[in-house]
Each structure stands twice: as structure tokens, then as C-alpha cells.
Steps between C-alpha positions, in 0.01 A plus 500: 500500500735703278413508132774479235475569126751319279542638147705235318467366145688177569214290632718235665692764698183684595338178623810412701504841666129470570535154658777605736324822602170322564680241713625796706147632552471759224207552265642512147371620162684453169493700179707398196443820300657833585200711398254300710747482786546877501124558496444271795795644690359851472133420553509226764645479849804278546759486776794406275589494130743256337582624151691329221693747283434351156124491450267517202314828463668705774837414656571477871683833507193688380269311736732585787513866402122536480437312824747718685329816376186395687594251770772418753429126485822291504628388159735209431639491146602171339721464194716254309733791427804522724609845383542751782350771278161326509517467878596864537221608266240289682600626843514853363138470387396414853534123526580379852707201394637316195555127461665321208381175339560224578435559869408295802122513562565499874724805461225674303249426777745628763544827311125543461449450874779742586367777278143455620612515862699817434207657316259416783737659752522809281121529479469455874757773568312740273161433654400789726456392858181583685511811715525369857483652848627280784496595868528267800303207366268702278555452128306725262506434127395834354499367144271204568323676790553208737599494867664231713520514880774270631470292184120475503313688229223730622222658299463878500243727342626763257508781755639278775784401269567860396497624859728222627743550212513876548574468872759225443678710238518792740609339827541695823308793354193612690203574275181667609170339408434793270830443318430131456149563375628753250781269384303176465154622411633796300255748647461730795360342814216750523489447873432124475815292547344201675569289191875525571450365853285213368760403239786514751300267729442252214866508397613438859273197523691352207859593583523525879545210742322704767288792382502645853880522484576574134857435386467664161244779482514716811239750609654834590229640720373837399693490172453189283686183406855385443642182346776391737820327383 
């Protein structure tokens, strides 16, 4: 549920805004004093701010300016003034929208919804996507360290995951057991590379339909292994 802070000294207007927003599914808090409203806006988490311009203590312009210095949360400014200069100033300070009293409560709710939707899309577009590797039904999420085989999640140990990921990121390249041991275990094989064979066997049991006829990790006899695409 999105949380909205209304900073409005006209109690009747604030209550009307609150009623309409709550009917639309929002959680709403009201402050009638600019100083208190500014403090809460900066210290608490809200999804939207609705600011009156003329407030006791600190006006809406100053609240808007200070919020925008710290947060990108949408701001809707409300004023009885119809002068374009106030609208220009408010938008110049970082407000997302400006509405003049008297206004339709349903229009106010519509604007709030529109700005919240736009803000959520913006956040989503700026969220880094997980680093993924996808090959023929195998989906590897490197960020979350999860693996799906034909849509079914499989559990891998740390080294199994690292070995599978390394091979999948280097398809059609033949690696010797010594190279794989050095890459995944970060040490020289010291003549004992059986652990690579064991891990390949365990990985095949999880990703192959038929381990006797592997479709993904091929054994190149006398050399090593290759992830086939």
C-alpha cells in the first residue's frame, strides 16, 4: 500500500484529500504545520507528498526544495494562487505537478496515481538486472546463484555452481581437467584432478536427461570437457 503525506493547514481540505485517497487504497498521513511536515518528509519514508504552498512555519516551496535535495519521491503542490509564476517556481524546485484550488478530489487522486505509476516504472528501469546465463533450457542466475533446468530449479553446491557457470560462459571451448581445477579451485592440481571428474558427474546428474549421452557437457577423451551449444 502506497503511503502519502499531506502537508496542508486547511483541515477541511486535508481531510477531504485524505478521504478520497484512502477510498482509493492509499495510506495517508496529515500534517498541518510546515515545520513538522518538513521533518517527517525528510525523516520518514513516504511514496508521495502533497504540499500546500501557504503553510505556517515553512512554506511549501521550501519543503519541496529540501525534499528534492534528498529524495526523488513524487511531489504534488497545491495552491489557491492561480499565478503562473508560482507554478513555474514550484516545478522549478522539483515538484512533479501543480494543482490549483478549488480542484476536483477525483482529479487529485488521478494525478497521484499517475505520478506514482511513473515513479515505480522509473525505479524499475533503474534497478540492475541479475546477471544471467541462458543456454538451451539451462538458466543460471549468477547474482542469486540459482539454476533452473527446463524451468525446474536445481540445487548446486558452491563448486558445482562455479564449474557449471564457467563452462556455460565458455561454450564450445575444450578445457583440460588441470585447467578447470586451476580455474575453479584456484590452485594447481598437484597431480590429483579426480575432484573435477566427480563434480562433472554430479552436475550431469542434475542437468542431463541421460548421463550416458550428455547433451551439455561433453567428454573429449584424452583432453577434458566442453560445454556444447
